[in-house]
C-alpha positions in Angstrom: -27.0 -5.4 -4.8 -24.8 -2.8 -4.6 -22.4 -3.3 -7.2 -25.4 -4.9 -9.2 -26.4 -1.7 -9.5 -23.3 0.3 -10.4 -23.2 -1.8 -13.6 -26.6 -2.2 -14.5 -26.0 1.8 -14.9 -22.5 1.6 -16.5 -24.1 -0.5 -18.5 -26.8 1.2 -19.7 -24.9 4.8 -19.0 -22.9 2.9 -21.8 -25.0 1.8 -24.3 -27.6 4.8 -24.1 -24.0 6.9 -25.2 -23.2 4.3 -27.6 -26.7 3.7 -29.2 -26.8 8.0 -29.5 -23.5 7.4 -31.5 -24.9 4.8 -33.5 -27.7 6.6 -34.1 -26.1 10.1 -34.7 -23.8 8.3 -37.5 -27.1 6.4 -39.1 -29.0 9.7 -39.2 -26.1 12.3 -39.3 -24.5 11.0 -42.9 -28.0 10.7 -44.2 -28.3 14.4 -43.8 -24.8 15.0 -45.2 -25.6 13.3 -48.0 -29.4 14.7 -48.6 -28.0 18.0 -48.4 -25.1 16.8 -51.8 -27.5 14.6 -53.4 -30.7 17.2 -53.4 -27.8 19.9 -55.2 -26.5 17.5 -57.3 -29.5 15.8 -58.6 -32.0 18.2 -58.3 -35.3 18.2 -56.7 -36.6 15.9 -59.0 -33.5 13.5 -59.4 -33.4 13.7 -56.1 -37.6 12.6 -55.6 -37.4 9.7 -58.0 -34.7 8.4 -55.6 -37.0 9.4 -52.0 -39.2 7.3 -54.3 -37.6 4.5 -55.7 -36.5 3.9 -51.4 -39.9 4.5 -50.4 -40.3 1.0 -52.5 -38.1 -0.6 -51.5 -38.3 0.0 -47.7 -41.3 -1.7 -47.8 -39.6 -5.3 -48.7 -36.7 -4.3 -45.9 -39.7 -4.1 -43.6 -40.5 -7.4 -44.8 -36.4 -9.2 -45.0 -36.7 -7.8 -40.8 -40.2 -9.0 -39.8 -40.3 -7.5 -37.0 -36.8 -8.5 -35.0 -35.6 -5.3 -34.6 -38.7 -4.3 -32.7 -38.2 -7.6 -30.3 -35.2 -10.0 -31.2 -33.3 -8.4 -28.8 -35.8 -10.4 -26.1 -34.2 -13.9 -27.2 -31.2 -12.5 -26.5 -31.4 -11.3 -23.0 -33.8 -14.3 -22.0 -30.8 -17.0 -23.4 -27.3 -15.1 -23.0 -26.3 -17.4 -20.3 -27.7 -20.2 -22.1 -25.5 -20.7 -24.9 -27.2 -24.0 -27.0 -30.5 -21.8 -26.6 -28.5 -18.8 -27.6 -27.6 -20.6 -31.3 -31.0 -21.9 -31.2 -32.5 -18.3 -31.7 -30.0 -16.7 -33.8 -29.9 -19.6 -36.1 -33.8 -19.5 -36.5 -33.8 -15.3 -37.0 -31.2 -16.0 -39.5 -33.3 -18.8 -41.3 -36.9 -16.6 -41.0 -35.1 -13.3 -41.8 -33.0 -15.3 -45.6 -36.3 -16.9 -46.5 -38.0 -14.0 -46.2 -35.2 -12.1 -48.3 -35.8 -14.7 -51.0 -40.1 -14.4 -50.8 -39.5 -10.1 -51.5 -37.9 -10.2 -54.7 -40.7 -12.9 -55.6 -42.8 -10.3 -54.7 -41.4 -7.3 -56.6 -41.9 -8.9 -59.8 -45.8 -7.9 -60.0 -44.6 -4.6 -59.7 -42.9 -4.5 -63.0 -46.6 -4.6 -64.2 -47.4 -0.9 -63.5 -46.1 1.7 -65.9 -45.1 3.8 -63.3 -43.4 1.4 -61.2 -41.6 -0.1 -64.6 -39.9 3.0 -65.8 -37.3 2.6 -62.6 -37.8 -0.8 -61.7 -33.8 -1.4 -62.8 -33.2 1.2 -59.5 -35.6 -0.2 -57.6 -34.4 -3.9 -58.0 -30.7 -2.8 -57.6 -31.6 -0.8 -54.2 -32.8 -4.0 -53.3 -29.8 -5.8 -52.8 -29.0 -4.1 -49.9 -31.7 -6.1 -48.0 -28.2 -8.7 -47.8 -27.2 -6.8 -45.3 -30.4 -5.9 -43.6 -30.5 -10.0 -43.2 -27.0 -10.2 -42.3 -26.7 -7.4 -38.9 -27.2 -8.0 -35.3 -28.2 -5.0 -34.2 -30.1 -6.9 -32.0 -27.6 -8.9 -30.8 -25.8 -6.6 -29.3 -29.1 -4.6 -28.1 -30.0 -7.5 -25.7 -26.4 -8.3 -24.2 -26.0 -4.5 -24.0 -21.9 -4.0 -26.3 -23.1 -1.7 -29.2 -19.3 -0.6 -29.2 -18.6 -3.1 -31.8 -21.6 -2.4 -34.1 -21.2 1.4 -34.0 -17.5 0.9 -34.8 -18.4 -1.1 -37.7 -21.9 1.5 -39.0 -19.1 4.6 -38.4 -17.0 3.1 -41.1 -19.4 2.0 -43.4 -20.8 5.2 -43.3 -17.6 7.3 -44.0 -16.9 5.2 -46.7 -20.2 5.6 -48.6 -20.0 9.4 -47.5 -16.8 9.2 -49.3 -17.9 7.7 -52.9 -20.9 9.6 -52.6 -18.7 12.8 -52.8 -16.2 11.9 -55.0 -18.0 10.3 -58.0 -22.1 11.3 -57.5 -21.5 15.0 -59.5 -24.9 14.5 -61.1 -28.6 13.1 -62.0 -26.7 10.7 -64.5 -25.0 9.1 -60.9 -28.3 7.5 -59.7 -27.6 4.6 -60.4 -24.2 4.6 -59.3 -25.3 6.1 -55.8 -27.6 3.4 -55.2 -25.1 0.5 -55.9 -22.2 2.5 -53.4 -25.4 2.4 -50.8 -25.5 -1.7 -51.4 -22.5 -2.4 -51.2 -21.7 -0.3 -48.3 -24.7 -2.1 -46.8 -23.2 -5.2 -47.3 -20.0 -4.2 -45.7 -21.7 -3.6 -42.5 -24.0 -6.4 -42.5 -21.4 -8.7 -43.3 -19.0 -7.4 -40.9 -21.6 -7.3 -38.3 -22.5 -10.5 -38.5 -18.8 -11.8 -38.2 -18.0 -9.8 -34.7 -21.4 -11.2 -33.2 -19.7 -14.5 -34.0 -16.8 -13.9 -32.5 -18.7 -12.2 -29.3 -21.7 -15.1 -28.8 -19.2 -17.9 -30.3 -21.9 -18.3 -32.8 -22.2 -21.8 -34.6 -25.4 -22.3 -37.5 -27.5 -25.2 -35.8 -30.7 -27.0 -36.7 -34.2 -25.5 -35.6 -37.2 -27.6 -35.6 -39.8 -25.9 -37.8 -42.1 -25.3 -34.4 -39.8 -22.9 -33.3 -39.5 -21.3 -36.5 -43.8 -21.3 -37.1 -43.2 -19.9 -33.1 -41.2 -17.3 -34.2 -43.5 -16.4 -36.8 -46.1 -16.4 -34.6 -44.9 -14.1 -31.8 -43.5 -11.7 -34.6 -46.0 -11.4 -37.2 -47.8 -8.8 -34.6 -45.1 -6.7 -34.0 -44.9 -7.5 -38.5 -48.1 -6.0 -39.0 -47.2 -3.7 -36.9 -44.1 -1.8 -38.5 -46.4 -2.1 -41.7 -48.9 -0.3 -40.9 -46.4 2.6 -39.3 -44.4 1.6 -42.7 -48.0 2.5 -44.1 -48.3 6.1 -43.2 -44.5 7.0 -43.3 -43.1 5.7 -46.5 -46.5 5.1 -48.0 -46.7 9.2 -47.7 -43.7 9.0 -50.1 -45.3 6.8 -52.2 -48.4 8.7 -52.8 -47.2 11.6 -53.0 -44.4 10.9 -55.5 -47.2 9.0 -57.7 -49.8 11.4 -57.1 -48.4 14.3 -57.6 -44.8 15.6 -58.4 -41.4 14.1 -57.3 -39.9 17.9 -56.8 -42.7 17.9 -53.7 -41.4 14.4 -53.0 -37.8 16.2 -52.1 -39.9 18.9 -49.7 -41.9 16.7 -48.2 -39.0 14.2 -47.6 -36.1 16.8 -46.5 -39.7 18.5 -44.0 -39.9 15.1 -42.3 -36.0 14.3 -42.2 -35.6 17.5 -40.4 -38.4 16.6 -37.8 -37.0 13.3 -37.0 -33.5 14.5 -36.5 -34.6 15.5 -33.4 -36.6 13.1 -32.7 -33.0 10.5 -32.7 -32.8 11.8 -28.4 -35.8 9.8 -27.8 -35.6 6.7 -29.6 -31.8 6.4 -28.3 -33.7 6.6 -24.9 -36.1 3.6 -26.0 -33.0 1.5 -27.2 -30.9 1.7 -24.5 -33.6 1.6 -21.4 -35.0 -2.0 -23.4 -33.0 -4.2 -21.7 -33.7 -2.4 -18.6 -36.7 -2.3 -18.6 -38.1 -6.1 -19.4 -35.5 -6.5 -15.8 -38.2 -3.8 -13.8 -38.3 -0.1 -12.5 -40.6 1.9 -11.1 -43.8 3.9 -12.0 -42.5 6.8 -10.9 -39.1 6.6 -12.7 -41.2 5.5 -16.7 -43.6 8.9 -15.1 -40.6 10.9 -15.4 -39.0 9.8 -18.6 -42.9 10.4 -19.8 -43.3 14.7 -18.8 -39.4 14.9 -19.7 -39.8 13.8 -23.1 -42.8 16.2 -23.1 -41.3 19.1 -22.2 -38.0 18.8 -24.0 -39.5 18.3 -27.1 -42.2 20.1 -27.5 -39.4 23.6 -26.5 -37.0 22.0 -29.5 -40.7 22.1 -31.9 -41.5 25.6 -30.7 -37.3 26.4 -31.2 -37.6 25.1 -34.5 -40.4 26.9 -35.6 -39.4 30.0 -35.4 -36.4 29.1 -37.1 -37.6 26.9 -39.4 -37.0 28.5 -42.7 -33.6 29.1 -42.2 -33.1 25.1 -41.1 -34.9 23.8 -44.7 -32.6 26.1 -46.5 -29.2 24.7 -45.1 -29.8 21.5 -45.4 -31.9 21.4 -48.8 -30.6 24.5 -50.4 -32.5 27.3 -51.7 -34.4 25.2 -54.1 -36.1 24.3 -50.5 -37.0 27.4 -49.0 -40.6 26.8 -50.9 -41.2 24.8 -49.0 -40.7 25.5 -45.3 -44.5 25.8 -44.7 -43.9 21.9 -44.9 -41.8 22.0 -42.3 -44.2 24.5 -39.5 -46.5 21.7 -40.4 -44.5 18.7 -39.5 -42.9 19.9 -36.1 -46.3 19.0 -34.5 -44.8 15.9 -35.0 -41.6 16.1 -32.4 -43.8 15.8 -29.3 -46.2 13.7 -30.6 -43.7 10.9 -32.6 -41.2 11.5 -29.0 -44.1 10.4 -26.8 -45.6 7.9 -28.8 -42.1 6.2 -29.0 -41.4 6.1 -25.7 -45.1 5.4 -24.4 -44.6 2.7 -27.1 -42.0 1.4 -27.4 -39.9 2.1 -24.4 -42.9 1.3 -22.4 -45.8 -1.5 -23.7 -43.5 -3.2 -26.0 -40.8 -3.6 -22.5 -44.2 -4.2 -19.9 -45.0 -7.3 -22.8 -48.2 -5.4 -23.6 -47.3 -6.8 -27.0 -51.0 -6.5 -28.5 -51.3 -3.7 -27.7 -48.6 -2.4 -28.9 -49.4 -3.4 -32.4 -53.0 -2.7 -32.6 -52.1 0.9 -31.8 -50.3 0.5 -35.5 -52.7 -0.7 -36.9 -56.0 1.2 -36.0 -54.1 4.1 -37.0 -53.3 2.8 -40.3 -56.5 2.2 -40.8 -57.7 5.3 -40.4 -55.2 6.5 -42.4 -56.4 4.3 -45.6 -59.7 5.3 -44.6 -59.1 9.2 -44.9 -57.6 8.8 -48.2 -60.1 6.7 -49.4 -62.8 9.8 -48.1 -61.0 12.6 -49.5 -60.4 10.5 -52.9 -63.6 10.2 -53.2 -64.6 13.6 -52.2 -61.6 14.9 -54.7 -59.4 16.6 -51.6 -57.3 14.2 -52.4 -54.2 17.3 -52.4 -50.5 17.3 -51.2 -51.5 19.2 -48.5 -54.4 17.3 -47.1 -52.1 14.4 -47.5 -49.6 16.3 -44.7 -52.7 17.2 -42.3 -54.0 13.4 -42.8 -50.5 12.4 -41.6 -50.0 14.4 -38.4 -53.5 12.9 -37.4 -52.9 9.8 -37.7 -49.6 10.2 -35.1 -51.7 12.0 -33.1 -54.1 9.2 -32.6 -51.8 6.8 -32.3 -50.2 8.4 -28.4 -53.9 9.4 -27.5 -54.3 5.0 -28.6 -50.9 3.8 -26.5 -51.8 6.6 -24.1 -55.5 4.4 -23.2 -53.8 1.4 -23.2 -50.8 2.6 -21.1 -53.8 4.4 -18.3 -55.8 1.2 -18.6 -53.2 -1.2 -17.6 -51.8 1.7 -15.1 -48.3 0.7 -16.2 -47.4 5.0 -15.5 
């Protein structure tokens, strides 16, 4: 029993470390690129790139169908049963492959919108990186609690992207070339991840029944709706700013929100590392300690950033972004709010089987977001600042809903 406990702790520490490294590679490379791209592409060029990404990410979300949130559960449940594990992995890939094709079909109607049609070639090109998203099995390595392999692959793919960008992207005319590099490195990332998963699990595609696919879709649709709801007020905010206001304001908001989310990474890492452990069962006391520690650390971080916000945004985005330091100040409250939302929702509600409650918190928040936007539009108050304020309010509402469910079911 003592040996099992030690092994569990060792796996947790190892998992935490490699998930942390992978997160920082993803975010670190992104921030290095942001700092460079906004300087070479300019405020409007970078804003256009970000706006394209905000559209494409909805389709990437459809391809993933929430599997990135809960597919690890299937691996945990079947990792000692090779036959069932093959079925589970095959089923996930079949679904994601079909959804990849459907995404391109759904993209066609967008070409009839004049604003979107102006950049439709960039959208179609960036959509191809969905191949990498379909292939990469982060959920598999999370489920078997061996994140080292996928972390190494992530490192090399991000390194290639950064080097290609620095060597070849020099001005606003190179936006399409940058997207091409993004697509290529993403496909490499996914393909190598798939090969390593195939080797680790001795995986072979097997035939699965329609009933099994249907059951996976049935269990996953709430996660998909929940993820869609999250995207609605995350990427939806960027899309709305780009559609109604200016691409420069898109750049300002994107830089500010990226700064905020880099300090939320540790809590995302905590969620991913603890997820398999909590599924097996932990004490209520430990969950309470995790929640309290999250609140204290995230609040202190937010206050410190507020003091140095002007310096931070100039470091990340250059002097051109100084005028958007007030946006960063408004968004800093999201650090404690979102950190607690992740821990309370992903790390506690989902891991304890309260999938519907988790997703309802997202759905209700999205409904409130849309309702408030409609109210502002009808009252002629829909401006850049008010959209940001709604974005913050909606995250706070989501946190309150998750706290309500946790207390209702006496989880913590």
